[in-house]
TIKOLLO-42194 format. One record per residue (C-alpha): residue in one letter; chain; x, y, z. Coordinates in Angstrom, 2 decimals, always signed. Layout:
<nodes>
 res chain    east   north      up
   a     A       X       Y       Z
...
</nodes>
This chain:
<nodes>
 res chain    east   north      up
   x     A +149.70  +94.61 +126.81
   x     A +147.69  +94.02 +123.66
   x     A +143.98  +93.33 +124.02
   x     A +143.53  +89.84 +122.59
   x     A +140.12  +89.02 +121.20
   x     A +140.69  +85.33 +121.95
   x     A +140.40  +86.14 +125.67
   x     A +138.62  +89.51 +125.75
   x     A +135.26  +89.58 +127.52
   x     A +133.36  +90.41 +124.35
   x     A +130.44  +89.14 +122.32
   x     A +129.55  +91.09 +119.19
   x     A +126.04  +90.90 +117.74
   x     A +124.95  +90.77 +114.12
   x     A +121.39  +92.01 +114.79
   x     A +120.30  +95.27 +116.38
   x     A +118.83  +95.05 +119.89
   x     A +115.04  +95.23 +119.73
   x     A +114.79  +98.14 +122.18
   x     A +117.32 +100.36 +120.37
   x     A +115.93 +103.35 +118.48
   x     A +119.08 +105.35 +117.63
   x     A +122.32 +104.32 +115.93
   x     A +124.60 +104.93 +118.91
   x     A +122.50 +102.62 +121.08
   x     A +122.42  +99.90 +118.42
   x     A +126.15  +99.99 +117.73
   x     A +127.41 +100.33 +121.30
   x     A +125.44  +97.21 +122.23
   x     A +126.29  +95.27 +119.07
   x     A +130.00  +96.07 +119.41
   x     A +130.07  +94.92 +123.03
   x     A +130.77  +98.28 +124.65
   x     A +127.67  +98.29 +126.88
   x     A +124.94  +95.84 +127.90
   x     A +121.41  +96.61 +129.04
   x     A +120.76  +95.83 +132.72
   x     A +117.29  +97.42 +132.96
   x     A +115.39 +100.17 +131.11
   x     A +117.69 +103.19 +131.03
   x     A +120.46 +101.36 +132.96
   x     A +123.56  +99.85 +131.34
   x     A +126.59  +97.79 +132.31
   x     A +129.95  +98.91 +130.95
   x     A +132.13  +96.25 +129.36
   x     A +135.94  +96.37 +128.93
   x     A +136.06  +98.20 +125.58
   x     A +133.34 +100.64 +126.66
   x     A +135.23 +101.47 +129.82
   x     A +138.38 +102.22 +127.83
   x     A +136.57 +104.82 +125.76
   x     A +134.70 +106.18 +128.78
   x     A +137.96 +106.61 +130.69
   x     A +139.44 +108.60 +127.81
   x     A +136.44 +110.92 +127.77
   x     A +136.76 +111.39 +131.53
   x     A +140.48 +112.09 +131.20
   x     A +139.85 +114.96 +128.80
   x     A +137.22 +116.41 +131.13
   x     A +139.57 +116.10 +134.14
   x     A +142.49 +117.71 +132.33
   x     A +140.45 +120.75 +131.33
   x     A +138.90 +121.12 +134.77
   x     A +142.29 +120.86 +136.44
   x     A +143.61 +123.46 +133.99
   x     A +141.24 +126.12 +135.39
   x     A +142.24 +125.32 +138.96
   x     A +139.25 +123.15 +139.89
   x     A +139.89 +120.46 +142.50
   x     A +138.35 +117.00 +142.32
   x     A +136.28 +115.51 +145.14
   x     A +133.88 +112.58 +145.23
   x     A +130.52 +112.39 +147.00
   x     A +128.35 +109.36 +147.68
   x     A +125.42 +108.71 +145.35
   x     A +123.21 +107.66 +148.27
   x     A +122.31 +110.77 +150.26
   x     A +120.11 +111.69 +153.24
   x     A +116.85 +113.56 +152.78
   x     A +117.59 +116.49 +155.12
   x     A +119.77 +118.72 +152.88
   x     A +117.29 +118.36 +150.01
   x     A +114.43 +119.09 +152.37
   x     A +116.19 +122.28 +153.44
   x     A +116.60 +123.43 +149.83
   x     A +113.00 +122.31 +149.10
   x     A +114.15 +120.06 +146.27
   x     A +112.90 +116.92 +148.01
   x     A +109.46 +118.12 +146.86
   x     A +110.48 +120.13 +143.79
   x     A +112.03 +117.16 +142.00
   x     A +108.72 +115.32 +142.10
   x     A +108.61 +111.88 +140.50
   x     A +112.06 +112.26 +138.91
   x     A +113.71 +111.60 +142.27
   x     A +114.61 +108.06 +143.36
   x     A +113.51 +107.90 +147.01
   x     A +114.14 +105.03 +149.43
   x     A +114.15 +104.21 +153.15
   x     A +116.70 +102.38 +155.26
   x     A +115.86  +99.72 +157.86
   x     A +115.27 +102.46 +160.45
   x     A +112.71 +104.13 +158.20
   x     A +114.97 +107.12 +157.48
   x     A +114.54 +108.76 +154.06
   x     A +117.33 +108.70 +151.48
   x     A +117.65 +109.49 +147.79
   x     A +119.84 +108.55 +144.86
   x     A +121.39 +111.87 +143.91
   x     A +120.29 +113.47 +140.64
   x     A +122.74 +116.28 +141.33
   x     A +124.85 +117.44 +144.29
   x     A +124.41 +121.19 +144.87
   x     A +123.45 +120.70 +148.50
   x     A +126.39 +118.42 +149.29
   x     A +128.97 +120.72 +147.71
   x     A +127.48 +123.67 +149.58
   x     A +127.54 +121.89 +152.94
   x     A +131.10 +120.68 +152.39
   x     A +132.39 +124.20 +151.81
   x     A +130.32 +125.45 +154.76
   x     A +131.92 +122.80 +156.97
   x     A +135.48 +123.73 +156.02
   x     A +135.61 +127.42 +155.05
   x     A +134.59 +130.54 +156.99
   x     A +136.58 +133.48 +155.58
   x     A +136.79 +135.41 +152.32
   x     A +140.50 +134.51 +152.39
   x     A +139.51 +130.88 +151.64
   x     A +137.78 +131.91 +148.43
   x     A +137.49 +131.60 +145.50
   x     A +137.42 +127.83 +145.25
   x     A +136.06 +125.50 +142.55
   x     A +135.33 +121.85 +143.28
   x     A +134.24 +119.14 +140.87
   x     A +133.46 +115.45 +140.69
   x     A +132.78 +112.83 +138.04
   x     A +129.98 +110.80 +139.57
   x     A +127.04 +108.55 +138.78
   x     A +123.66 +110.30 +138.91
   x     A +120.11 +108.99 +139.00
   x     A +116.82 +110.29 +137.65
   x     A +113.62 +108.30 +137.41
   x     A +112.93 +109.04 +133.77
   x     A +109.36 +108.18 +132.85
   x     A +110.41 +107.08 +129.37
   x     A +114.11 +106.24 +129.14
   x     A +115.15 +106.08 +125.51
   x     A +118.03 +106.36 +123.06
   x     A +120.38 +104.23 +125.12
   x     A +122.89 +106.36 +126.99
   x     A +121.33 +109.62 +125.79
   x     A +118.35 +109.50 +128.14
   x     A +118.91 +107.00 +130.91
   x     A +118.00 +106.58 +134.54
   x     A +121.63 +106.16 +135.59
   x     A +124.34 +108.28 +133.99
   x     A +127.78 +109.71 +134.65
   x     A +128.18 +113.44 +134.89
   x     A +130.90 +115.91 +135.69
   x     A +129.48 +118.57 +137.97
   x     A +131.50 +121.45 +139.35
   x     A +130.69 +124.37 +141.62
   x     A +132.41 +127.69 +142.10
   x     A +132.31 +129.53 +145.41
   x     A +133.15 +133.22 +145.41
   x     A +132.63 +136.24 +147.63
   x     A +130.73 +138.30 +145.06
   x     A +129.24 +138.54 +141.57
   x     A +132.56 +139.57 +140.02
   x     A +134.11 +136.35 +141.23
   x     A +131.15 +134.39 +139.87
   x     A +131.58 +136.01 +136.46
   x     A +135.26 +135.01 +136.37
   x     A +134.41 +131.40 +137.29
   x     A +131.53 +131.30 +134.81
   x     A +133.72 +132.48 +131.94
   x     A +136.53 +130.08 +132.91
   x     A +134.10 +127.15 +132.76
   x     A +132.62 +128.40 +129.50
   x     A +136.05 +128.42 +127.88
   x     A +136.95 +125.04 +129.42
   x     A +133.79 +123.50 +127.99
   x     A +134.63 +124.80 +124.55
   x     A +138.03 +123.10 +124.81
   x     A +136.50 +119.86 +126.15
   x     A +134.05 +119.51 +123.29
   x     A +136.66 +120.47 +120.72
   x     A +138.95 +117.71 +122.02
   x     A +136.04 +115.27 +121.95
   x     A +135.38 +116.19 +118.34
   x     A +131.83 +117.32 +119.12
   x     A +130.39 +120.34 +117.38
   x     A +128.46 +122.41 +119.93
   x     A +126.34 +125.52 +119.80
   x     A +126.17 +127.67 +122.94
   x     A +122.58 +128.76 +123.49
   x     A +120.71 +130.80 +126.06
   x     A +118.69 +128.54 +128.34
   x     A +116.19 +128.56 +131.16
   x     A +117.57 +127.84 +134.62
   x     A +114.42 +125.98 +135.64
   x     A +114.46 +124.23 +139.02
   x     A +118.20 +124.92 +139.38
   x     A +117.58 +128.63 +139.76
   x     A +120.07 +131.39 +139.16
   x     A +120.27 +134.57 +137.14
   x     A +121.30 +133.03 +133.81
   x     A +122.39 +129.83 +132.16
   x     A +123.70 +128.54 +128.86
   x     A +123.54 +125.12 +127.24
   x     A +126.10 +123.49 +124.98
   x     A +124.04 +121.65 +122.36
   x     A +125.38 +119.16 +119.81
   x     A +123.35 +119.60 +116.61
   x     A +121.84 +116.29 +115.46
   x     A +118.50 +115.22 +113.98
   x     A +117.91 +112.84 +116.91
   x     A +118.33 +115.59 +119.52
   x     A +115.59 +116.00 +122.10
   x     A +116.11 +119.75 +122.41
   x     A +114.93 +122.22 +119.80
   x     A +117.00 +125.34 +119.54
   x     A +117.02 +128.39 +117.31
   x     A +119.66 +130.67 +115.93
   x     A +119.85 +133.65 +113.63
   x     A +122.45 +134.72 +111.10
   x     A +123.12 +137.68 +113.38
   x     A +124.45 +135.46 +116.19
   x     A +121.47 +134.89 +118.46
   x     A +121.11 +131.31 +119.76
   x     A +118.75 +129.92 +122.38
   x     A +116.93 +126.83 +123.50
   x     A +113.28 +127.23 +122.49
   x     A +112.27 +127.35 +126.17
   x     A +114.36 +130.50 +126.55
   x     A +113.15 +132.34 +123.44
   x     A +111.23 +135.51 +124.23
   x     A +108.41 +136.34 +121.83
   x     A +108.70 +139.70 +120.12
   x     A +105.38 +141.20 +121.19
   x     A +103.55 +143.90 +119.21
   x     A +103.12 +147.32 +120.75
   x     A  +99.84 +147.95 +122.61
   x     A  +97.17 +149.51 +120.41
   x     A  +94.63 +152.26 +120.98
   x     A  +91.16 +150.72 +121.45
   x     A  +89.44 +154.03 +120.78
   x     A  +86.89 +153.66 +118.00
   x     A  +87.01 +149.87 +117.80
   x     A  +83.70 +148.05 +117.37
   x     A  +81.76 +146.88 +120.39
   x     A  +82.03 +143.18 +121.06
   x     A  +79.08 +141.15 +119.77
   x     A  +78.05 +137.50 +119.92
   x     A  +77.26 +135.75 +116.64
   x     A  +75.97 +132.37 +115.57
   x     A  +78.80 +130.09 +114.40
   x     A  +77.23 +126.62 +114.23
   x     A  +79.41 +123.52 +114.12
   x     A  +82.67 +125.42 +114.69
   x     A  +84.53 +123.83 +117.64
   x     A  +87.92 +124.04 +115.87
   x     A  +89.88 +126.99 +114.55
   x     A  +89.53 +125.83 +110.93
   x     A  +85.75 +125.45 +111.18
   x     A  +85.46 +128.77 +113.04
   x     A  +87.37 +130.64 +110.31
   x     A  +85.20 +129.02 +107.63
   x     A  +81.97 +129.93 +109.42
   x     A  +83.14 +133.47 +110.18
   x     A  +83.91 +134.14 +106.52
   x     A  +80.69 +132.49 +105.34
   x     A  +78.26 +134.01 +107.85
   x     A  +79.97 +137.19 +109.08
   x     A  +82.39 +138.42 +106.39
   x     A  +84.26 +141.67 +106.89
   x     A  +84.84 +144.24 +104.21
   x     A  +88.59 +144.82 +104.20
   x     A  +89.93 +141.24 +104.44
   x     A  +89.00 +137.64 +105.07
   x     A  +89.11 +136.28 +108.59
   x     A  +92.15 +134.07 +109.30
   x     A  +93.26 +131.89 +112.17
   x     A  +95.47 +134.77 +113.34
   x     A  +92.30 +136.74 +114.14
   x     A  +91.07 +134.10 +116.58
   x     A  +91.91 +133.62 +120.24
   x     A  +92.16 +129.95 +121.20
   x     A  +91.61 +129.30 +124.91
   x     A  +93.00 +126.07 +126.28
   x     A  +92.41 +124.52 +129.65
   x     A  +95.40 +122.66 +131.03
   x     A  +95.98 +120.71 +134.20
   x     A  +99.14 +121.63 +136.09
   x     A +100.68 +119.07 +138.43
   x     A +102.74 +121.01 +140.99
   x     A +105.94 +119.60 +142.58
   x     A +103.88 +118.80 +145.68
   x     A +101.57 +116.60 +143.61
   x     A  +98.68 +119.07 +143.87
   x     A  +96.68 +119.57 +140.65
   x     A  +95.58 +122.98 +139.44
   x     A  +93.50 +124.07 +136.45
   x     A  +94.90 +126.91 +134.33
   x     A  +93.59 +128.58 +131.16
   x     A  +95.88 +129.85 +128.41
   x     A  +94.89 +132.13 +125.52
   x     A  +96.94 +132.01 +122.32
   x     A  +96.45 +133.18 +118.72
   x     A  +94.56 +130.53 +116.76
   x     A  +97.27 +130.27 +114.10
   x     A  +99.75 +128.99 +116.69
   x     A +100.16 +125.62 +118.42
   x     A +101.06 +125.12 +122.06
   x     A +104.55 +123.96 +122.97
   x     A +103.95 +122.14 +126.26
   x     A +107.64 +122.24 +127.19
   x     A +107.78 +126.02 +126.79
   x     A +104.51 +126.34 +128.65
   x     A +105.77 +124.20 +131.55
   x     A +108.85 +126.38 +132.01
   x     A +106.93 +129.63 +131.67
   x     A +104.02 +128.58 +133.90
   x     A +106.40 +127.38 +136.61
   x     A +107.76 +130.94 +136.78
   x     A +104.33 +132.58 +136.48
   x     A +102.85 +130.45 +139.26
   x     A +106.00 +130.90 +141.38
   x     A +106.08 +127.22 +142.34
   x     A +109.88 +127.03 +142.71
   x     A +110.28 +123.78 +140.83
   x     A +109.39 +121.76 +137.76
   x     A +105.74 +121.18 +136.88
   x     A +103.90 +118.85 +134.52
   x     A +101.29 +120.27 +132.15
   x     A  +98.67 +118.22 +130.30
   x     A  +95.59 +119.28 +128.37
   x     A  +92.41 +119.12 +130.44
   x     A  +89.98 +116.33 +129.60
   x     A  +86.20 +116.02 +129.69
   x     A  +86.28 +114.99 +133.35
   x     A  +88.08 +118.22 +134.23
   x     A  +85.57 +120.28 +132.26
   x     A  +82.60 +118.76 +134.09
   x     A  +83.63 +120.75 +137.15
   x     A  +82.99 +123.97 +135.19
   x     A  +79.53 +123.73 +133.57
   x     A  +79.69 +127.39 +132.53
   x     A  +82.50 +126.52 +130.07
   x     A  +81.46 +124.87 +126.78
   x     A  +84.03 +122.66 +125.09
   x     A  +85.06 +124.11 +121.73
   x     A  +83.54 +127.49 +122.57
   x     A  +85.55 +128.61 +125.62
   x     A  +86.25 +132.31 +125.99
   x     A  +87.42 +134.74 +128.70
   x     A  +84.05 +136.52 +128.96
   x     A  +82.39 +139.67 +127.70
   x     A  +83.48 +142.28 +130.24
   x     A  +86.11 +143.05 +132.84
   x     A  +83.46 +142.77 +135.56
   x     A  +82.07 +139.37 +134.58
   x     A  +84.79 +137.22 +133.15
   x     A  +84.60 +133.43 +132.98
   x     A  +88.37 +132.99 +133.01
   x     A  +90.81 +134.53 +135.48
   x     A  +91.69 +134.20 +139.15
   x     A  +88.88 +136.66 +140.07
   x     A  +86.37 +135.33 +137.54
   x     A  +83.27 +133.20 +138.04
   x     A  +85.34 +130.03 +137.55
   x     A  +88.41 +131.17 +139.48
   x     A  +90.64 +129.53 +136.87
   x     A  +93.88 +131.56 +136.48
   x     A  +94.08 +132.96 +132.93
   x     A  +97.35 +133.59 +131.12
   x     A  +97.86 +134.83 +127.58
   x     A +100.51 +134.71 +124.90
   x     A +102.70 +137.87 +124.55
   x     A +100.99 +138.61 +121.22
   x     A  +97.76 +139.31 +123.11
   x     A  +98.36 +142.96 +123.99
   x     A  +95.93 +145.73 +124.96
   x     A  +93.98 +146.98 +121.95
   x     A  +94.16 +143.79 +119.89
   x     A  +90.80 +142.53 +118.68
   x     A  +89.78 +138.86 +118.56
   x     A  +87.16 +136.29 +117.69
   x     A  +86.85 +133.85 +120.57
   x     A  +84.41 +131.53 +122.32
   x     A  +81.24 +132.89 +123.91
   x     A  +80.85 +129.94 +126.31
   x     A  +77.65 +129.10 +124.42
   x     A  +77.20 +126.14 +122.10
   x     A  +77.66 +127.22 +118.47
   x     A  +78.39 +130.88 +119.27
   x     A  +81.49 +133.09 +119.28
   x     A  +82.30 +136.64 +120.29
   x     A  +83.55 +138.97 +117.53
   x     A  +85.60 +142.13 +118.12
   x     A  +86.51 +141.22 +121.70
   x     A  +89.26 +143.70 +122.59
   x     A  +92.08 +142.81 +124.96
   x     A  +92.29 +145.18 +127.90
   x     A  +88.90 +146.68 +127.12
   x     A  +86.67 +143.61 +127.24
   x     A  +88.79 +141.09 +129.10
   x     A  +91.87 +140.95 +131.31
   x     A  +94.39 +138.30 +132.30
   x     A  +96.51 +137.23 +135.26
   x     A  +99.83 +137.11 +133.47
   x     A +101.71 +136.53 +130.25
   x     A +103.36 +133.19 +129.43
   x     A +105.42 +131.77 +126.59
   x     A +103.07 +129.05 +125.42
   x     A +103.39 +128.88 +121.63
   x     A +105.81 +126.94 +119.51
   x     A +108.73 +128.87 +118.06
   x     A +108.71 +128.78 +114.26
   x     A +111.42 +129.20 +111.68
   x     A +111.12 +132.76 +110.43
   x     A +110.03 +134.24 +113.76
   x     A +112.08 +137.35 +114.62
   x     A +115.01 +136.94 +117.00
   x     A +114.41 +138.75 +120.30
   x     A +117.60 +140.78 +119.86
   x     A +116.67 +141.99 +116.37
   x     A +119.42 +139.96 +114.68
   x     A +117.16 +138.50 +112.00
   x     A +114.74 +135.62 +111.43
   x     A +115.20 +132.43 +113.41
   x     A +116.21 +129.05 +112.07
   x     A +115.31 +125.92 +114.02
   x     A +117.43 +122.83 +114.64
   x     A +117.61 +119.81 +116.96
   x     A +120.39 +119.13 +119.43
   x     A +121.58 +117.00 +122.34
   x     A +122.49 +118.83 +125.54
   x     A +126.17 +118.17 +126.25
   x     A +126.74 +120.69 +129.01
   x     A +124.95 +123.36 +131.02
   x     A +126.41 +126.22 +133.03
   x     A +124.46 +128.21 +135.62
   x     A +125.13 +131.47 +137.43
   x     A +123.44 +130.11 +140.54
   x     A +123.92 +133.14 +142.74
   x     A +122.96 +132.60 +146.39
   x     A +119.94 +130.27 +146.23
   x     A +121.62 +127.23 +147.80
   x     A +124.04 +129.20 +149.95
   x     A +121.12 +131.05 +151.54
   x     A +119.05 +127.90 +152.01
   x     A +121.92 +126.04 +153.67
   x     A +123.53 +128.96 +155.51
   x     A +126.85 +129.17 +153.65
   x     A +128.37 +132.45 +154.82
   x     A +131.91 +133.74 +155.28
   x     A +133.43 +136.77 +156.93
   x     A +134.31 +139.46 +154.39
   x     A +137.27 +141.84 +154.54
   x     A +135.31 +144.06 +156.95
   x     A +134.57 +141.22 +159.32
   x     A +130.89 +141.00 +158.30
   x     A +129.11 +137.79 +157.40
   x     A +128.20 +137.62 +153.71
   x     A +126.44 +134.88 +151.77
   x     A +128.70 +133.07 +149.33
   x     A +127.95 +133.34 +145.59
   x     A +127.85 +130.09 +143.64
   x     A +127.99 +128.79 +140.08
   x     A +127.08 +125.32 +138.85
   x     A +128.48 +123.62 +135.76
   x     A +127.66 +120.18 +134.32
   x     A +128.93 +117.95 +131.52
   x     A +127.17 +114.72 +130.58
   x     A +130.05 +112.26 +130.32
   x     A +128.16 +109.14 +129.23
   x     A +125.94 +111.31 +127.06
   x     A +129.04 +112.74 +125.38
   x     A +130.29 +109.24 +124.59
   x     A +126.92 +108.35 +123.04
   x     A +126.88 +111.57 +121.01
   x     A +130.38 +110.81 +119.71
   x     A +129.23 +107.33 +118.65
   x     A +126.12 +108.85 +117.06
   x     A +128.26 +111.21 +114.98
   x     A +131.03 +108.75 +114.11
   x     A +129.73 +105.61 +112.43
   x     A +128.64 +104.14 +109.12
   x     A +126.42 +101.23 +108.14
   x     A +129.17  +98.77 +109.12
   x     A +129.90 +100.01 +112.63
   x     A +131.58 +102.60 +114.84
   x     A +134.41 +104.90 +113.74
   x     A +136.02 +106.35 +116.85
   x     A +138.11 +109.53 +116.79
   x     A +141.71 +108.48 +117.25
   x     A +142.14 +110.09 +120.67
   x     A +139.10 +108.25 +122.08
   x     A +139.32 +104.84 +120.43
   x     A +139.83 +101.79 +122.66
   x     A +143.12 +101.19 +120.81
   x     A +145.38 +102.83 +118.24
   x     A +145.56  +99.81 +115.94
   x     A +143.37  +96.76 +115.37
   x     A +145.61  +93.94 +114.13
   x     A +143.85  +91.15 +112.23
   x     A +145.60  +87.83 +111.64
   x     A +143.77  +86.87 +108.45
   x     A +144.91  +83.36 +107.65
   x     A +144.98  +79.81 +108.93
   x     A +148.69  +79.09 +108.87
   x     A +150.90  +79.26 +111.94
   x     A +153.27  +81.48 +110.00
   x     A +150.72  +84.27 +109.72
   x     A +149.70  +84.07 +113.37
   x     A +153.35  +84.09 +114.47
   x     A +154.09  +86.98 +112.16
   x     A +151.16  +88.94 +113.56
   x     A +152.42  +88.22 +117.09
   x     A +155.79  +89.66 +116.15
   x     A +154.29  +92.81 +114.68
   x     A +152.05  +93.28 +117.73
   x     A +155.15  +93.05 +119.92
   x     A +156.87  +95.75 +117.88
   x     A +153.83  +98.01 +118.11
   x     A +153.61  +97.54 +121.88
   x     A +157.29  +98.38 +122.26
   x     A +156.70 +101.56 +120.25
   x     A +153.94 +102.60 +122.67
   x     A +150.88 +101.76 +120.59
   x     A +147.66 +100.50 +122.16
   x     A +146.72  +97.37 +120.21
   x     A +143.67  +95.18 +119.77
   x     A +144.81  +91.85 +118.35
   x     A +142.33  +89.51 +116.70
   x     A +144.18  +86.27 +117.33
   x     A +141.15  +83.99 +117.33
   x     A +142.46  +80.83 +115.61
   x     A +139.17  +79.36 +114.42
   x     A +137.39  +82.54 +113.35
   x     A +137.06  +83.22 +109.61
   x     A +138.68  +86.30 +108.05
   x     A +135.22  +87.58 +107.07
   x     A +134.02  +87.57 +110.68
   x     A +137.26  +89.19 +111.83
   x     A +136.96  +91.98 +109.27
   x     A +133.31  +92.50 +110.21
   x     A +134.22  +92.79 +113.89
   x     A +137.05  +95.20 +113.11
   x     A +134.61  +97.48 +111.28
   x     A +132.03  +97.14 +114.07
   x     A +134.49  +97.94 +116.89
   x     A +135.61 +101.09 +115.10
   x     A +139.35 +101.38 +115.82
   x     A +140.52 +104.00 +113.27
   x     A +143.45 +101.96 +111.87
   x     A +143.23  +98.30 +110.94
   x     A +146.41  +96.34 +110.16
   x     A +145.84  +93.08 +108.25
   x     A +148.45  +90.36 +108.38
   x     A +147.39  +88.04 +105.57
   x     A +148.31  +86.74 +102.18
   x     A +151.00  +89.34 +101.58
   x     A +152.92  +88.30 +104.68
   x     A +155.01  +85.71 +102.84
   x     A +156.09  +88.47 +100.43
   x     A +157.07  +90.76 +103.30
   x     A +154.05  +93.09 +103.26
   x     A +150.99  +93.82 +105.37
   x     A +147.91  +95.93 +104.66
   x     A +147.02  +99.12 +106.53
   x     A +143.35 +100.13 +106.25
   x     A +141.75 +103.41 +107.27
   x     A +138.47 +102.59 +108.98
   x     A +136.79 +105.89 +108.08
   x     A +137.68 +106.16 +104.40
   x     A +138.06 +102.47 +103.64
   x     A +141.31 +103.19 +101.81
   x     A +144.12 +100.67 +102.19
   x     A +147.74 +100.35 +101.22
   x     A +150.42  +97.72 +101.43
   x     A +153.60  +98.47 +103.37
   x     A +156.79  +96.57 +104.06
   x     A +156.73  +94.70 +107.36
   x     A +160.01  +96.31 +108.29
   x     A +158.47  +99.79 +108.06
   x     A +155.13  +99.15 +109.82
   x     A +156.02 +100.97 +113.03
   x     A +157.48 +103.91 +111.10
   x     A +154.42 +104.11 +108.84
   x     A +151.94 +104.03 +111.71
   x     A +153.95 +106.51 +113.75
   x     A +153.86 +108.93 +110.84
   x     A +150.15 +108.32 +110.23
   x     A +149.17 +108.97 +113.82
   x     A +151.47 +111.89 +114.32
   x     A +153.03 +110.30 +117.38
</nodes>
């Protein structure tokens, strides 16, 4: 049956919603596909559901094609499985927690690793039952601190998550590669360009992971790639560190007056003015900037950490969070913020703007075994034998020629600095280029983290109990729809790819006479009989201008106008994307559209 605008539950808007900051959000609301229910939470309206269902169908078809079987879990889950895996604490504030009337703890699931694992444990006990891959398309919940960009970063979203269960690593590799290929087909069918990049596994765990990023200027993720084929999310980029240097013969560290130099720029200026060196001017790259940051652990506990980086680099807090979480071995996501004056008051031996690690290995001011006890991590560029200008922990004074490994030590190495265009690729494939992208999918070689935590074991061919090996694979379904809208629109409205549009043809009855409306009804009937999905603008009192505006806003790829030419036996077929139109004989409309759509 044709979708008739005279009765469709739809209200288009001429103005952009005030809370919308990206085009997909603006247009999906204006065109009546979604409606805001609360920050980061949206209701789906009839046309939106039609497109969403088509996206889900493509995902289902490709998952079924690799032998995955669909299941469906509840979104409301008990605390106990997540307590066992330790993610009740690890998820921190991102987890929606609630209690029932008996004071039992529950959560709204952000993801379902535990439930999939327990389901397989409940039903399977032998290697003969494996391999098996299960998936679901389910609503997920995360308490985003700052939901934004409509469907791209919400608190409620639909995701396809699948899990492979195999006896060993070889089986995991097969499942991983099958999903990787399936994802490439999914995004190709959705018309979404994606770049596969190396990624950090983060709180999910596992030996490796890859993200499928859709390049777009509004993307939240920064990624890099080289002409030689390297591609990675910036959190996963490994800095190419210099080789350690011989400290033999280097000058002894010495403290010098550097008044009014609490910043790198003022320090460099003072160093060149008051303490010039013979062979070259001092630059920011010669300085070691020491930052104090506050780390909020998954448990809520706060910890002070110091990080030393070259002064010509800026900190990337996202990279630092991922790297520090590994270095501190916290087993979950952490939050990192720069320490403030209140934090510094607890350490009177540290002078703001002049902080340094200390003058000797035996009497450091930074480090787990130092006088402050603050763990001290450095950037990979800080290697033994490198010489630095850094703070002397005295107002208006800095240490010159402080040599790493000789004069100060550190507790570990972290990736703290921003990745820049032109930095060398870790694999030697050339300089890096930076871009922005939206994460469309993520695949993880989970290994045995959840199986071990939840006791998922099977008998192997020798009759011995072995822990099952798992993989985890996600696709953001609602996020994919938003990315498609973001990439397929113009200033007038949406332009859906033909295989995802809410209809094949948008028929507009553009005239006031009964003859035109009746003629349009007849053509709609012919199109329905031929198997076309049709939106029919049959609103009798709506002006042609409003109808044409709505047709452009809704974004069906083909618009058929029944108007002035009807009495002469012709109608107009317009291409929504190009704006081109042509007149065709009424008698050949079905034939023309069938040829155009390749059906």
